[in-house]
N, C-alpha and C positions, 0 to 999 in steps of 0.2 A: 611567543610573545602574542599577546591579545592583538589583534586587527580593529581599532577603533578610529575612528574620525577624530583629529589633533579638535577640530574647531567644535562639532556636537558631541563629541566622549559616547558616541552610540557605534555599536557595533558593526561593520561593513561586511558585506558578502566575499568569501574567497575569491580567489582568481581560479581556472581551470586549472593549473598545476597545484593549487593547492589543495583542489577538490579532489583529484587523484590522491593526493597523500591522506586525506581523511577517507577516501574511501577504502585503501590500504588498513587504514588506523580502526576502521570501525568494524573488521574481520567480515568473515562470510558465514552467515547464520540465519536459520529461517526468520527471525526478526531484522534483520537490516538487507533482506534481497532487493526492497523496493527503493532503500535508501542508496544502496552501493549502486545499483543500475543509474539512479538518478544522477549522481554525482560523475560516474564515467561517461555520463552521456552529456553533461549538460542541461538538465532538465530541472535544475531546482535552485536554489540560492541557500547557502551553506554560511552560518552565523557561528562563529567557533570563540571559547574563551580559550587562550592558550595557544601552544605548538598545535596546527591539525596532526600531528604525527602522535602528538601525546598530550590531547587536549584535557582540558578542565570538564568542559558543556560545550555540547553542540544542539543548535536549532537546525532543522534542515525544511524549506518550504519547498513543498512542489511546484512545477508549473501545473500539473493536471489538477492538483487539489490544494491551493494556497492556502485553503482555512484551515487547514486539519495539519500544520506541522509535524515534524518526529523529532524528538527531544532526546538525546543521551547524553548521559553523566549521572554520577549519583551523586551531586550536591545540588539539592534544590533550589540554594542561594544564588548559586551561578549560574544554573538554566533560570530563572526568573531575570536577573541580570541581563541576558544576551535574549530572553522572550521581549523584553522590552524595545529593543532595537529593531523588532518584526512589526510590520502593519499588515490587518487585513485578516488575524487569525481567530478563530471562535473557540479553540479548543486545540491540545496539544497531547500527543501520544507519548508517554514516558514510560520507563521502568516503573513496574507497581511498588517498590520498595520505598518509592522518594515523591511518590505521585501524592498522596495526602500533606505529607510537608510543602509541597510546592503550592497545590491547592489551598493552603492555610495561609501562605506568605502572598498569593495573588488575592485573597480574599482582604485579607490587611491592607495591601499596599492600593486596591483599586476601589475600596467599600463595597462589592460586587461578590455574590453569592457564587459558588460553583458546584457541580456534582460530578460524579465518578462512573465512569462506564470500562467496563474490561474488555479487552482485544484478545481473544483466543488465538494460539496459533496452531497449527497443525503440520504434517508432513505424512508423505506416502512413502513409506518404504516397500511394501509389497507390491509385486507386479499389478498394476491397474487391470481392472475388469470393466469392459466397454459394456455401457447398456445399452441395447437397442431402442429407436424411433424410426418410423418411419419420415417422421419430419426433417432428424436432425441428421445436419453432416459437418463435415470440416469445410468451413468457407476459405474462397482463394480471391486473388487480386479481378479473378472477373464477377466479384460479388458487390466491387466498389457500389456502383451504384446502389444497389440495395441497401447496403451497409450504411452509406450516406443519407440515404433517405429514413433511415431507422431512428429510434428514441435515441437520444444522446447517452442516456444512463445504459445503454447495450454496449456501447464502446469505452466504458470504465472512463470517459472523460478523456481518452485516447483518439488522437487524430487517426481515423478510420484507412486511411491508405498505409501509415505508418503500423498499425496492428496488423494488418492484412500481410504486411510485406515484410517486417521486420520481426513479429509475433508470430502465435498462433491461436487462432479463434475458431469457435463451432457453435451451429446455432441451429433455430430449429423454425422452419419457415412454413407459412400456415398462410393460403391465400396469396401467396404473391408478396409476404412482408415479413420482415425477422421478430420474432415476437420473445426470442429467449437467445441467452448466448452465454459462453465461456471463454475466456480467452487468457492466455499467459505472454505478458508484454515484459517484464521487468525480470533479469535473471541475471545470474552471478556466474562465478566457475562451477559453483556445484548446486545452485537451487536456483527454481522458477517458481514465481508466485500465480496462482491461479485466481481469478475472479470471475462472479457470475452474475447474471441478472436476467429477471423474467418480468414481462408487462403482467400487472396486477390480474388481470382478467385471464392469464392463461398459466397461471400457477396451480399445484397441484396434477400436473399432465406428466410430471417426469421429465420434462425438457432440461432443465439443469443438470441433472445428473446424468442422461445422456451426454450432455454437450460436454461436460466437466469430466467424463472419464473419457471422452476423445483425445482432450488438451493432455490429459494426465499422462495417457498412455503416449502421447507424441514427444510430452516433456521428456519421459522415461526412456524412450527409441535416442533421444538426442543423448543420453548420459547425465540428465540433472534430476534432482530430487524436487518430486513437486511440493507447495508450501500453500496451505490454506489459511487465511486468517478471517475472522470475521467476528462481530459483538458479542457478547454474552447473550443477550435476548435475542440475536437472530435463530430462532429455531428452526426456522427451515433452512437456513445455511449450514446448520450444525449439523442437520438430520442429513443433506447431501453429504457432507465432510465424513459421516459416519458410514453411511452407504459405501461410499466408494473405498473406504476402508482406511482413512486418515486416522493419525493418532495425535493426542493432543500433547503439544511438548513443552510449551511456555503459555505467560500470559503477560502484558503489559496493561496499561491503563489510560484512558482518554481522561484528561483535566478539561472538565466543559467550563466555560464562563456561562452563567445564567444573565442574559441580558435583561 
């Protein structure tokens, strides 16, 4: 049954128990690793049409990136009905097969245009090869102060202490400051997502590749499959994935509101 407010008719977020049921219903795949992790840890708000175990449509708004919720479900009309209950979103990441239809509904209902951007998913099934750099190493809790003073994008929006104590992170340290990182925080029973960021002035030095290779190796040693997702236009990120041996497995699509 839909969880809607009797007063407003809007969808309300699931409670913690419902989030765990939904996490199981989403399944364990490269496309769901971040969402399932967030549901199990309580790091998101989940709006669901139908029963969480047999949903018709889902919108997940993560605490770390609330402007870019994830949508699951094949019916664009249902996704839009749920999305209308969510505040503060700029785009929504959905299955590519329903993205265009959802975009058309948004344009018709809001009078505003949308654009589309593909999100490409990769996995690394062969053993990770570590790329060496004298500036790059795995970071530990002893590096907390250094990470806290770094550019926030280098933590991917995640609390530095949480990233160091619960996840895996490697980075390039130049002149006493962190200039590039790769980290893995979201994980499921089978997969672990890896993200990377390099400060603009330090790009093209191989720091992202070296950092990500360390993280990928650690992920595999933990018995998990590394996942790498990035936008179709992010040539640098796609190049790093290729160097590390990642293979494309699927695509999703961002439906982006044009302000």
